[in-house]
C-alpha positions in Angstrom: -59.1 30.2 -103.7 -58.8 26.5 -105.3 -56.5 25.7 -108.4 -58.2 24.9 -111.4 -57.6 21.1 -112.1 -55.8 22.4 -115.4 -53.5 24.4 -113.3 -52.8 21.3 -111.0 -51.9 19.0 -114.0 -49.5 21.9 -115.5 -47.5 22.4 -112.0 -47.3 18.0 -111.7 -45.7 18.0 -114.9 -43.4 20.9 -114.6 -42.4 19.2 -111.0 -41.8 15.7 -112.9 -39.6 17.5 -115.2 -37.7 19.3 -112.4 -37.4 15.9 -110.7 -35.6 14.3 -113.9 -33.2 17.5 -113.9 -32.5 16.9 -110.4 -31.6 13.1 -110.7 -28.7 14.6 -113.1 -27.8 17.1 -110.9 -28.4 16.4 -107.1 -26.3 19.3 -105.6 -28.1 22.0 -107.3 -29.9 24.2 -104.5 -31.9 26.4 -107.1 -33.5 23.2 -108.5 -34.6 22.1 -104.9 -36.1 25.7 -103.8 -38.1 25.2 -107.0 -39.3 22.0 -106.6 -40.3 22.9 -102.9 -42.3 25.7 -104.3 -44.4 23.6 -106.4 -44.7 21.2 -104.1 -46.2 23.9 -101.8 -48.8 24.7 -104.5 -50.1 21.0 -104.9 -50.2 21.1 -100.8 -47.9 18.4 -100.5 -46.1 20.1 -97.3 -43.8 17.6 -96.0 -42.1 17.0 -99.5 -41.9 20.7 -99.6 -40.3 21.4 -96.3 -37.8 18.1 -97.5 -37.1 20.0 -100.3 -36.3 23.2 -98.8 -34.3 21.6 -96.2 -32.2 19.8 -99.1 -31.8 23.2 -100.7 -30.4 24.8 -97.4 -27.9 21.7 -96.8 -26.7 22.4 -100.2 -26.3 26.2 -100.1 -27.0 27.7 -96.7 -27.7 31.2 -98.0 -29.7 33.7 -96.5 -32.1 34.0 -99.3 -32.6 29.9 -99.0 -33.6 30.2 -95.1 -35.9 33.1 -96.0 -38.0 31.1 -98.6 -38.4 28.2 -96.0 -39.1 30.6 -93.7 -42.1 32.2 -96.1 -43.0 28.6 -96.5 -43.4 28.2 -92.6 -44.8 31.7 -92.2 -47.5 30.7 -94.9 -48.4 27.2 -93.1 -48.9 29.3 -89.5 -45.6 27.7 -88.2 -44.6 30.9 -86.9 -41.7 30.1 -84.6 -40.0 28.1 -87.2 -40.4 30.7 -89.4 -38.9 33.2 -87.2 -35.8 30.9 -86.5 -35.0 30.5 -90.3 -35.7 34.7 -90.5 -32.8 34.8 -87.8 -30.6 32.3 -89.5 -30.8 34.3 -92.6 -29.7 37.6 -90.3 -26.7 35.4 -89.2 -26.0 34.1 -92.5 -25.9 37.8 -94.0 -26.9 40.7 -91.5 -27.0 43.1 -94.3 -30.3 41.1 -95.8 -32.9 43.7 -95.4 -35.4 41.2 -96.3 -34.4 38.9 -93.3 -34.9 41.9 -90.7 -38.4 42.8 -92.3 -39.7 39.5 -92.2 -38.3 38.9 -88.6 -39.9 42.0 -87.5 -43.3 40.7 -89.0 -42.8 37.4 -86.9 -42.0 39.7 -84.1 -45.2 41.7 -84.4 -47.5 38.7 -84.7 -45.9 37.1 -81.6 -46.8 40.7 -79.7 -43.2 41.3 -79.1 -43.4 45.0 -80.3 -40.3 46.7 -79.3 -38.3 44.1 -81.1 -40.4 44.2 -84.1 -39.8 48.1 -83.9 -35.9 47.4 -83.9 -36.2 45.1 -86.8 -37.9 47.1 -89.0 -35.9 50.1 -88.4 -32.7 48.2 -89.2 -34.8 47.0 -92.6 -35.2 50.4 -93.2 -31.4 51.4 -92.7 -30.6 48.7 -95.1 -32.9 50.1 -97.5 -35.9 48.2 -97.6 -38.3 51.3 -97.1 -41.7 50.9 -98.1 -42.5 47.5 -96.6 -40.9 48.3 -93.4 -42.7 51.6 -92.7 -45.8 49.4 -93.5 -45.0 47.1 -90.9 -44.2 50.1 -88.1 -47.6 51.5 -89.2 -49.3 48.0 -88.4 -47.5 47.7 -85.0 -48.3 51.2 -84.1 -51.9 50.6 -84.9 -51.7 47.5 -82.7 -50.5 49.5 -79.7 -53.3 52.2 -80.4 -50.5 54.6 -81.2 -52.5 56.3 -84.0 -51.1 59.2 -85.0 -47.5 57.3 -85.0 -49.3 54.3 -87.3 -50.6 57.5 -89.6 -47.2 59.0 -90.0 -45.7 55.7 -91.0 -48.3 54.8 -93.7 -48.1 57.8 -95.1 -44.4 57.5 -95.1 -44.6 53.8 -97.1 -47.2 55.5 -99.5 -44.6 58.0 -100.3 -42.2 55.6 -101.0 -44.7 53.3 -103.1 -47.7 55.2 -104.0 -49.2 52.7 -106.3 -49.5 49.8 -103.8 -52.9 48.9 -102.8 -52.0 47.3 -99.5 -50.7 50.6 -98.3 -54.3 52.5 -99.2 -56.3 49.4 -97.4 -54.2 49.7 -94.6 -54.7 53.4 -93.9 -58.3 52.9 -95.0 -58.8 50.8 -92.2 -56.8 52.8 -89.9 -59.4 55.8 -90.5 -62.1 53.5 -89.5 -60.5 52.1 -86.4 -59.1 55.7 -85.1 -61.1 56.7 -82.2 -62.1 60.6 -82.5 -60.5 62.6 -80.4 -62.8 64.5 -77.9 -61.9 68.2 -77.3 -61.0 68.8 -73.4 -63.5 70.2 -71.4 -62.4 71.4 -67.9 -65.7 72.6 -66.7 -69.6 71.2 -66.9 -70.9 72.5 -70.1 -74.6 73.9 -71.1 -76.9 72.0 -73.1 -76.3 74.0 -76.2 -72.3 73.7 -75.8 -72.6 70.1 -75.5 -75.2 69.6 -78.7 -72.2 71.8 -80.1 -69.6 69.4 -79.1 -71.7 66.3 -80.3 -71.9 67.8 -83.9 -68.1 68.7 -83.7 -67.1 64.9 -82.6 -69.8 63.3 -85.5 -68.2 65.5 -88.2 -64.8 64.4 -87.5 -66.1 61.1 -88.0 -67.8 61.2 -90.6 -64.4 63.2 -92.4 -62.2 60.0 -91.1 -65.1 57.6 -92.7 -65.1 59.6 -96.3 -61.1 59.2 -96.0 -61.4 55.5 -95.5 -63.8 55.7 -98.5 -61.5 57.3 -100.9 -58.7 54.7 -99.6 -60.9 51.8 -100.2 -62.0 52.9 -103.8 -57.9 53.7 -104.7 -57.5 49.9 -103.4 -60.1 48.7 -105.9 -58.7 50.8 -108.8 -55.4 49.2 -108.3 -56.5 46.0 -107.8 -60.0 44.8 -108.8 -59.7 41.4 -107.2 -58.6 42.9 -103.4 -61.8 41.3 -101.6 -61.6 42.9 -98.0 -61.7 46.2 -99.8 -64.7 45.8 -101.2 -66.4 44.4 -97.5 -64.9 47.5 -96.1 -66.1 50.2 -98.3 -69.8 48.8 -98.0 -69.1 49.2 -94.2 -68.0 52.6 -94.5 -70.9 53.8 -97.1 -73.4 52.0 -94.5 -71.6 54.0 -91.5 -72.4 57.1 -93.3 -76.0 55.6 -94.5 -75.1 56.1 -98.4 -77.1 52.7 -98.9 -77.5 53.0 -102.5 -73.4 53.5 -102.9 -72.9 50.6 -101.1 -75.1 48.1 -103.1 -73.4 49.5 -106.4 -70.3 48.1 -104.6 -71.9 45.0 -103.6 -73.1 44.7 -107.3 -69.5 45.3 -108.7 -67.9 43.1 -106.2 -70.3 40.1 -107.4 -69.3 41.0 -111.0 -65.8 41.3 -110.9 -64.9 38.4 -108.2 -65.6 34.7 -109.0 -67.2 32.9 -106.6 -64.7 30.6 -105.5 -62.5 33.3 -104.8 -64.5 34.5 -102.1 -65.8 31.1 -100.4 -64.2 28.1 -99.2 -66.9 25.7 -100.5 -65.2 22.8 -99.3 -65.9 23.8 -96.1 -69.2 25.7 -96.4 -72.0 24.0 -94.5 -75.0 23.4 -96.7 -77.1 25.8 -94.5 -74.8 28.8 -95.4 -74.9 28.0 -98.8 -78.7 28.1 -99.3 -78.8 31.2 -97.4 -76.5 33.1 -99.7 -78.4 31.8 -102.5 -81.7 32.6 -101.9 -80.7 36.4 -100.7 -78.6 36.5 -104.2 -82.2 35.6 -105.9 -84.1 38.2 -103.9 -81.9 40.8 -105.1 -81.9 39.3 -109.0 -78.2 38.0 -108.9 -79.6 34.9 -110.2 -76.7 34.3 -112.5 -74.2 34.3 -109.1 -76.4 32.4 -107.3 -76.3 29.7 -109.9 -72.7 29.8 -109.9 -72.6 29.3 -105.8 -74.5 26.1 -106.3 -72.6 25.0 -108.9 -69.1 25.8 -107.3 -70.5 23.8 -103.8 -71.6 20.8 -106.0 -68.2 20.7 -107.5 -67.0 20.2 -104.0 -70.1 18.2 -102.2 -71.5 16.2 -105.5 -74.3 14.5 -103.3 -75.6 17.6 -102.3 -79.3 17.1 -103.5 -80.7 20.1 -101.6 -78.4 22.2 -103.6 -79.2 20.6 -106.6 -83.1 21.4 -105.6 -82.2 25.1 -105.0 -80.1 25.6 -108.5 -83.5 23.9 -109.9 -85.5 26.4 -108.4 -83.5 29.3 -109.7 -83.5 27.9 -113.2 -87.2 27.4 -113.1 -87.8 31.1 -111.6 -85.5 32.2 -114.6 -87.8 30.0 -117.1 -85.0 27.9 -117.9 -87.0 24.9 -117.8 -84.7 22.2 -119.1 -82.0 22.9 -116.7 -84.7 23.0 -113.8 -85.9 19.8 -114.9 -82.2 18.0 -114.6 -81.8 19.3 -111.4 -84.8 18.3 -109.9 -84.8 15.1 -111.3 -80.9 14.7 -110.2 -82.0 15.9 -106.5 -84.6 13.0 -106.6 -81.9 10.6 -107.8 -79.7 11.7 -104.8 -82.4 10.6 -102.5 -83.9 14.0 -101.4 -87.6 13.3 -100.5 -89.3 16.5 -99.2 -92.6 18.5 -100.3 -90.6 21.3 -101.9 -89.0 18.8 -104.3 -92.1 17.1 -105.6 -94.1 20.4 -105.7 -91.3 21.4 -108.0 -91.3 18.5 -109.9 -94.9 19.0 -110.3 -94.5 22.3 -111.6 -92.1 21.7 -114.2 -94.3 18.8 -115.4 -97.1 21.1 -116.1 -94.4 23.3 -118.0 -93.9 20.3 -120.2 -97.7 19.1 -120.5 -97.0 15.9 -118.8 -100.1 16.5 -116.6 -100.3 12.9 -115.3 -97.1 12.8 -113.8 -97.3 16.4 -112.4 -100.5 15.3 -110.4 -98.6 12.1 -109.5 -95.7 14.0 -107.6 -98.2 17.0 -106.5 -100.1 14.2 -104.6 -97.0 13.1 -103.1 -96.4 16.6 -102.1 -99.7 16.9 -100.5 -99.0 13.9 -98.5 -96.0 15.3 -96.9 -98.1 18.6 -96.3 -100.1 16.8 -93.7 -101.4 20.0 -92.1 -102.2 21.8 -95.5 -99.5 24.8 -95.2 -98.5 25.0 -98.4 -101.1 26.8 -100.6 -99.0 26.5 -103.7 -99.4 22.5 -103.9 -102.9 22.8 -104.4 -102.9 25.7 -106.2 -100.8 23.8 -108.9 -102.2 20.6 -108.2 -105.8 22.2 -109.3 -104.0 23.7 -112.6 -102.8 19.9 -113.3 -106.4 18.6 -112.4 -108.2 21.6 -114.8 -105.8 20.3 -117.6 -107.1 17.2 -117.2 -110.8 17.8 -116.9 -111.2 17.1 -113.5 -112.8 20.2 -112.7 -114.6 19.6 -109.6 -111.8 18.4 -108.1 -109.4 21.5 -109.1 -112.2 23.5 -107.4 -111.7 21.5 -104.0 -107.9 22.4 -104.3 -108.2 25.9 -105.1 -110.4 26.3 -101.9 -107.8 24.7 -100.0 -105.4 27.1 -101.4 -107.4 30.1 -100.7 -108.1 28.7 -96.9 -104.5 29.0 -96.6 -104.0 32.4 -98.4 -106.9 34.0 -98.9 -105.5 37.4 -100.5 -103.9 35.7 -103.7 -106.2 36.9 -106.9 -104.9 34.1 -108.7 -106.7 31.3 -106.7 -110.2 32.6 -106.7 -109.7 33.4 -110.8 -108.7 30.0 -111.5 -111.4 28.7 -109.3 -113.6 30.9 -111.3 -112.5 29.0 -115.0 -113.1 25.8 -113.1 -116.4 26.7 -112.2 -117.2 28.1 -115.8 -116.2 24.8 -117.2 -118.8 23.2 -115.1 -121.4 26.0 -115.7 -121.6 27.2 -112.3 -121.6 30.9 -114.0 -123.2 32.9 -110.6 -120.1 31.6 -108.4 -117.7 31.9 -111.1 -118.6 35.7 -111.3 -118.4 36.4 -107.8 -115.1 34.8 -107.6 -113.9 36.5 -110.6 -115.1 40.1 -108.7 -112.8 39.0 -105.6 -110.2 38.4 -107.9 -110.4 42.1 -109.2 -110.6 43.7 -106.1 -107.6 41.7 -104.8 -105.8 42.8 -107.8 -106.6 46.4 -107.3 -105.6 46.2 -103.4 -102.3 44.9 -104.4 -102.0 47.5 -106.8 -102.6 50.0 -104.1 -100.6 48.7 -101.7 -97.1 48.9 -103.5 -95.4 51.4 -101.4 -92.1 52.4 -103.5 -90.3 53.2 -99.9 -91.2 50.2 -98.6 -90.0 48.0 -101.4 -86.7 50.0 -101.6 -85.9 49.3 -97.7 -87.1 45.7 -98.3 -84.3 45.5 -100.9 -81.8 47.3 -98.9 -82.5 44.6 -96.0 -81.9 41.7 -98.7 -78.7 43.5 -99.6 -77.3 44.1 -96.0 -78.6 40.8 -94.8 -76.3 39.3 -97.7 -73.2 41.5 -96.9 -73.7 40.7 -93.2 -73.7 36.8 -94.2 -70.4 37.5 -96.3 -68.8 39.1 -93.5 -69.6 37.0 -90.7 -69.5 33.4 -92.6 -66.8 30.9 -91.9 -66.8 29.9 -95.2 -65.3 33.2 -96.6 -61.7 32.6 -97.5 
């Protein structure tokens, strides 16, 4: 998640005030800790480390070692973090947080037996919920699922309103293998089938328990992003697709785009895929938000301006569409799609000569005549300019590429009527009417629903697999 510009300015102002106070009181460890925290927030990491170290030099307390240790851990300096937590324990052997955080480092570095001892010490010193959670994670990594479930339930009993505990338990239910009943002899086919049904039932029960826990997480913290992803996955495992879609909609409504994606490191192709899929499921506002956030970090991304313009055009926001198309052009975008869109937008503003000029460029770039839309819209521009014979030629090219679109025949008939070619116009209107009826009869609600589901889960898979997701 990124700092808002205003937040950064506020943080810098506070930092300036702290530095002024430090000038008057150079031996105040608390001020150096506070300065370190602010520098860390501003990602000035070397300066932050120096400030924490000054605080420790002035006052080498367990709390100060822990603060610097957490800073190291946050920045993946695992060994340095472990050293500071050990220093905190050496300074105050009864500091439960030192033992807890050391246990976390030992678990992350696969020193499980030592981690368990640290967590048990933390529990004895009164740090119950967090240490039981650490023991649960350790047992899970050791694939000792019964022990993990016992510890996570104990952690929940100490802190029943903590989202992390329920998330960890939900994750455990999804990860736990189903225990197969022991069988000493070869079973009959009927008994094998009964065994399969029994195992399948247990698996579904575990998944339902996971769903319950992930829903609890979201009820406690609506910004807990991983819970949404795993809840959707759990619903998919049970083939409860409509439930998964509803969770996806809630997720995209509740969570701002900059909390989900690392736009600074997102590649342009991932951005385009996400935006196009969002448009296909009518999440146009979210699609615009994604484009806007990406542009904020990549101001010369002409392709994203073009894409945002298309979203605006399809929602009939022609003014913003025009601004984005022209910005893409100014940034050097020079492809067939841009000129087609510039042609379309100028038709909306009745600038038919300008539209024709752009569509002619699009047609030149479409050297093998694959994009029927170019010739369809160029035909419309020519009709408005009273160039009916040329319009008919363009509609014929569009029909040769896509002979199933009734609009092409209908507009060709209009152009023919304007030239007095009534017999041919009647024939083309009949073709258009028949194609309209054919399209209506072809609509299959089941197929449309399946396509809609496919779009949602392509998007969910993209969210889960993208390196740009925070």
